[in-house]
MARTORTOR-558109 format. One line per 3 residues: number of its first residue (from 1); their letters; for each residue x, y, z of C-alpha. Coordinates in Angstrom, 3 decimals, always signed. Layout:
BEGIN
NUM = A = X Y Z ~ ...
REM end
This chain:
BEGIN
1 = PPT = -16.922 -12.613 +5.660 ~ -20.324 -14.043 +5.939 ~ -19.394 -16.725 +8.580
4 = GPA = -17.189 -14.642 +10.754 ~ -13.830 -12.924 +10.724 ~ -11.956 -16.240 +10.326
7 = AVS = -13.938 -17.327 +7.204 ~ -12.445 -18.200 +3.891 ~ -14.703 -18.021 +0.874
10 = RTG = -14.519 -17.124 -2.842 ~ -15.359 -13.525 -2.084 ~ -12.587 -11.253 -0.894
13 = LFL = -11.040 -7.865 -1.554 ~ -11.064 -8.265 -5.263 ~ -14.726 -9.420 -5.721
16 = WPE = -18.017 -7.856 -4.884 ~ -19.486 -9.608 -1.889 ~ -23.038 -10.796 -1.417
19 = PHE = -25.228 -9.006 -0.454 ~ -24.155 -5.965 -2.571 ~ -23.079 -3.599 +0.111
22 = GWI = -20.310 -0.991 +0.327 ~ -18.047 +0.051 -2.521 ~ -17.081 -2.205 -5.483
25 = LPT = -13.494 -1.671 -6.543 ~ -13.159 -0.114 -10.088 ~ -12.545 -2.610 -12.846
28 = VVL = -10.547 -1.839 -16.024 ~ -12.299 -2.635 -19.325 ~ -9.762 -3.505 -22.020
31 = DGE = -11.623 -2.016 -25.006 ~ -8.587 -1.995 -27.370 ~ -8.766 +1.830 -27.789
34 = FMK = -8.687 +3.770 -24.554 ~ -7.252 +0.881 -22.582 ~ -5.298 -1.560 -24.732
37 = GPP = -3.989 -3.647 -21.884 ~ -3.775 -4.079 -18.116 ~ -2.610 -0.715 -16.709
40 = LDE = +0.646 -2.069 -15.081 ~ +1.553 -3.851 -18.298 ~ +0.858 -0.676 -20.238
43 = LTR = +3.365 +1.115 -17.855 ~ +5.874 -1.601 -18.593 ~ +5.238 -0.930 -22.289
46 = GVA = +6.014 +2.744 -21.877 ~ +2.778 +4.662 -22.195 ~ +3.825 +6.971 -19.400
49 = DHL = +7.352 +7.525 -20.383 ~ +6.735 +11.154 -21.051 ~ +5.800 +11.823 -17.349
52 = TVI = +7.666 +12.851 -14.251 ~ +5.889 +11.433 -11.212 ~ +5.559 +11.445 -7.433
55 = VGS = +4.040 +8.284 -6.022 ~ +3.412 +7.265 -2.447 ~ +1.108 +6.015 +0.246
58 = NRE = +0.638 +5.856 +4.029 ~ +2.334 +3.443 +6.245 ~ -0.909 +1.911 +7.664
61 = EDG = -3.642 +2.839 +5.178 ~ -5.831 -0.042 +6.492 ~ -4.536 +0.183 +10.042
64 = FAP = -6.852 -0.486 +13.120 ~ -7.018 +1.685 +16.263 ~ -9.488 +0.955 +19.119
67 = HSP = -12.074 +3.445 +20.040 ~ -11.198 +3.033 +23.648 ~ -9.740 +0.455 +26.119
70 = ETP = -13.233 -0.424 +27.129 ~ -14.240 -1.092 +23.517 ~ -11.093 -2.557 +21.824
73 = EVP = -13.104 -4.134 +19.056 ~ -14.612 -0.779 +17.908 ~ -12.460 +1.264 +15.399
76 = ASG = -11.514 +4.845 +16.266 ~ -12.632 +7.515 +13.945 ~ -10.478 +7.545 +10.761
79 = SYG = -9.313 +3.941 +11.349 ~ -10.219 +1.722 +8.534 ~ -8.721 -1.644 +9.508
82 = SYV = -9.943 -4.744 +11.042 ~ -9.884 -5.814 +14.666 ~ -7.638 -8.953 +15.112
85 = PGG = -8.094 -10.564 +18.533 ~ -6.576 -13.856 +17.444 ~ -3.071 -14.977 +16.480
88 = KDE = -1.178 -16.076 +13.371 ~ -3.827 -18.436 +12.224 ~ -6.384 -15.631 +11.979
91 = VVK = -3.972 -13.497 +10.022 ~ -3.455 -16.338 +7.524 ~ -7.201 -16.795 +7.070
94 = RAA = -7.745 -13.052 +6.689 ~ -4.953 -12.962 +4.028 ~ -6.644 -15.800 +2.199
97 = WEL = -10.004 -14.039 +2.357 ~ -8.591 -10.908 +0.764 ~ -6.730 -12.796 -2.012
100 = AGA = -9.656 -14.975 -3.003 ~ -10.728 -12.850 -5.952 ~ -7.304 -12.638 -7.540
103 = PSL = -7.591 -13.744 -11.158 ~ -5.496 -16.935 -11.053 ~ -7.146 -18.070 -7.847
106 = ARK = -10.570 -17.131 -9.117 ~ -10.160 -19.210 -12.229 ~ -9.179 -22.153 -10.087
109 = SVE = -12.283 -21.751 -8.002 ~ -14.411 -22.055 -11.153 ~ -12.623 -25.270 -11.996
112 = GDC = -12.937 -26.617 -8.538 ~ -12.136 -26.138 -4.894 ~ -9.104 -23.796 -4.514
115 = KED = -9.180 -23.447 -0.772 ~ -6.013 -25.437 -0.253 ~ -4.049 -23.405 -2.727
118 = LLR = -5.504 -20.172 -1.274 ~ -4.430 -21.046 +2.282 ~ -0.999 -22.102 +1.082
121 = EAA = -0.539 -18.860 -0.679 ~ -1.630 -16.891 +2.351 ~ +0.505 -18.906 +4.784
124 = EIV = +3.653 -18.195 +2.688 ~ +2.823 -14.480 +2.660 ~ +2.571 -14.404 +6.475
127 = EVY = +5.775 -16.367 +6.858 ~ +7.649 -13.702 +4.783 ~ +6.076 -10.929 +6.645
130 = EQD = +7.297 -12.317 +9.930 ~ +10.822 -11.371 +8.662 ~ +9.768 -7.878 +7.552
133 = SEL = +11.581 -4.956 +9.021 ~ +8.248 -3.163 +9.540 ~ +7.376 -5.784 +12.052
136 = ASD = +10.487 -5.655 +14.124 ~ +8.690 -3.228 +16.476 ~ +5.201 -1.615 +16.549
139 = PRG = +5.611 +2.127 +16.729 ~ +2.113 +2.366 +18.247 ~ +2.858 -0.024 +21.105
142 = TSN = +0.050 -2.403 +20.238 ~ -0.051 -5.380 +22.712 ~ -1.081 -7.846 +20.092
145 = RYQ = +1.701 -8.412 +17.574 ~ -0.665 -9.993 +15.062 ~ -2.868 -6.818 +15.085
148 = WMW = +0.077 -4.916 +13.873 ~ +1.138 -7.662 +11.439 ~ -2.383 -7.530 +9.852
151 = DVI = -2.345 -3.758 +9.768 ~ +0.829 -3.887 +7.731 ~ -0.282 -6.724 +5.476
154 = ASD = -3.709 -5.284 +4.812 ~ -2.197 -1.839 +3.979 ~ +0.233 -3.475 +1.597
157 = FGF = -2.568 -5.474 -0.055 ~ -4.704 -2.460 -0.767 ~ -2.148 +0.403 -1.281
160 = STC = +1.602 -0.126 -0.828 ~ +2.047 -2.997 -3.187 ~ +0.271 -1.078 -5.992
163 = TRL = +2.377 +2.002 -5.211 ~ +5.576 -0.003 -5.470 ~ +4.468 -1.760 -8.701
166 = IGE = +3.687 +1.528 -10.360 ~ +6.848 +3.261 -9.204 ~ +9.013 +0.303 -10.155
169 = RLA = +7.651 +0.223 -13.725 ~ +8.027 +3.879 -14.252 ~ +11.467 +4.093 -12.747
172 = IRN = +13.003 +1.280 -14.682 ~ +11.989 +2.854 -17.899 ~ +12.764 +6.460 -16.816
175 = PGK = +15.528 +6.590 -14.189 ~ +15.519 +10.030 -12.554 ~ +11.905 +10.847 -13.279
178 = VYK = +10.064 +9.189 -10.352 ~ +10.062 +10.248 -6.752 ~ +8.517 +8.119 -4.002
181 = YQF = +7.293 +8.994 -0.450 ~ +5.660 +7.287 +2.523 ~ +3.654 +9.196 +5.219
184 = NGF = +4.444 +7.751 +8.682 ~ +1.785 +9.681 +10.641 ~ +2.239 +12.088 +13.428
187 = DHQ = +5.336 +11.089 +15.491 ~ +4.843 +7.678 +13.927 ~ +1.215 +7.493 +15.073
190 = EAF = -2.075 +7.369 +13.058 ~ -0.619 +6.965 +9.530 ~ -4.121 +5.897 +8.393
193 = HGR = -5.808 +6.404 +5.052 ~ -6.356 +10.099 +4.328 ~ -4.593 +11.458 +7.359
196 = ELE = -1.891 +13.148 +5.337 ~ -4.349 +15.256 +3.407 ~ -4.438 +18.085 +5.990
199 = LML = -0.698 +18.548 +5.554 ~ -0.612 +18.554 +1.764 ~ -3.851 +19.951 +0.536
202 = GEH = -6.333 +22.718 +1.202 ~ -6.423 +26.134 +2.886 ~ -7.012 +25.140 +6.399
205 = DTT = -4.176 +24.554 +8.823 ~ -3.306 +21.113 +10.196 ~ -4.962 +19.909 +13.463
208 = RGT = -2.549 +17.123 +14.212 ~ +0.759 +18.215 +12.696 ~ +2.723 +21.477 +12.684
211 = TEV = +2.431 +24.397 +10.544 ~ +6.019 +24.139 +9.692 ~ +5.705 +20.602 +8.217
214 = RKA = +2.633 +21.582 +6.295 ~ +4.411 +24.538 +4.833 ~ +7.398 +22.363 +3.891
217 = WHE = +5.290 +19.789 +2.175 ~ +3.328 +22.449 +0.273 ~ +6.740 +24.018 -0.840
220 = SWA = +7.931 +20.635 -2.054 ~ +4.741 +20.029 -3.956 ~ +4.949 +23.440 -5.592
223 = TFA = +8.594 +23.022 -6.433 ~ +7.794 +19.699 -8.137 ~ +4.942 +21.223 -10.118
226 = ASG = +7.229 +24.051 -11.304 ~ +10.336 +22.012 -12.124 ~ +9.581 +18.311 -12.024
229 = NPN = +11.896 +17.981 -8.996 ~ +10.323 +18.049 -5.351 ~ +13.631 +19.157 -3.665
232 = TTE = +13.246 +22.486 -2.027 ~ +16.322 +24.748 -1.126 ~ +16.105 +23.285 +2.419
235 = MQG = +16.233 +19.714 +1.155 ~ +19.478 +20.285 -0.836 ~ +18.745 +17.241 -3.073
238 = AWE = +17.953 +14.840 -0.205 ~ +14.862 +13.513 -2.005 ~ +16.548 +11.372 -4.583
241 = PYD = +14.773 +9.889 -7.617 ~ +13.366 +6.448 -6.776 ~ +15.568 +3.455 -7.523
244 = PQK = +13.881 +0.041 -7.171 ~ +17.241 -1.499 -6.298 ~ +17.634 +0.792 -3.343
247 = ENV = +13.878 +1.176 -2.479 ~ +14.662 +4.779 -1.400 ~ +11.738 +6.984 -0.296
250 = MFW = +11.185 +10.260 +1.453 ~ +9.445 +9.726 +4.761 ~ +7.013 +12.422 +5.891
253 = DGL = +5.741 +12.858 +9.364 ~ +3.251 +15.568 +10.471 ~ +5.254 +16.346 +13.546
256 = RGW = +8.868 +15.349 +12.547 ~ +8.942 +16.649 +9.020 ~ +10.746 +14.968 +6.087
259 = APG = +13.584 +12.460 +6.265 ~ +15.057 +10.392 +3.369 ~ +15.066 +6.584 +4.003
262 = SLS = +14.601 +3.160 +2.482 ~ +12.066 +0.433 +2.311 ~ +14.777 -2.129 +1.412
265 = GRK = +14.050 -4.095 +4.594 ~ +10.304 -4.555 +3.678 ~ +10.536 -8.204 +2.763
268 = GLL = +6.873 -8.601 +2.865 ~ +6.240 -5.699 +0.532 ~ +8.835 -6.947 -1.908
271 = HMS = +7.400 -10.431 -1.866 ~ +3.797 -9.158 -2.385 ~ +4.984 -7.239 -5.522
274 = RVY = +6.098 -10.531 -7.151 ~ +2.906 -12.366 -5.791 ~ +0.657 -9.768 -7.386
277 = ERL = +2.489 -10.131 -10.754 ~ +1.978 -13.875 -10.639 ~ -1.613 -13.862 -9.427
280 = WGL = -2.659 -11.196 -11.924 ~ -0.521 -12.613 -14.800 ~ +1.498 -9.336 -15.108
283 = KPA = +4.557 -8.888 -17.149 ~ +7.576 -8.449 -14.843 ~ +8.704 -4.772 -14.518
286 = AQV = +12.073 -5.411 -16.107 ~ +10.412 -6.882 -19.213 ~ +10.138 -3.939 -21.549
289 = VE = +7.508 -4.568 -24.277 ~ +7.763 -2.585 -27.430
REM end
């Protein structure tokens, strides 16, 4: 933010900030031919009904880890989150900053000052997240609860909400053809963006996880590619198809391996799914459009 980490402006995650630095998020052009409608609405309409899919993300894609105790504000290598030295008020303002470019709020900003609506939306989101099961305890032992809260919210903003919206739309139309996972790091640590790649891709062995977990994940991937079902002989059907009513997922950990589980206690994530539908004017997942 141009005036500091607590700033609220009309430029956030979904708009290109001034000056033009960093990466601009890709924008879908609805040309009526290649892309006839918003991608999530197209999934609701059934354009991907012929596919069997695995969809997932990392627990803290946008998590923050300090470089050292002496420099707590400096991110460690591979950590993409923001340092949050403040409390709840800072988290609310950061959430508002990231949401500022959402279409319905952006339109309001053109018509007039939308700051009050923006802060109200952000405050409601934070209130819901305070009841989220993911925030009951910080697996990393972070001393500042609001640092962990922001890591979770930011990761949901940028990744987990989109993963859920995609999976939900596919699964409602095609029960049994969608499998969902979440990477929880290495013994619940460092579940940052890209950290899972050494376990699931490439020829080189893992540096943080175990060879056994890497082999198991590769075998699951290969089994899915061959059959449309990621369950290996060892899993014995434990990786069940995703059901939005159960929020069932397969958890992967670079040291612990795989374990079936559920995200049904993720009240913040479920709330953000509905917020995104409203702010982007999306058709609800259950509304099948022919």
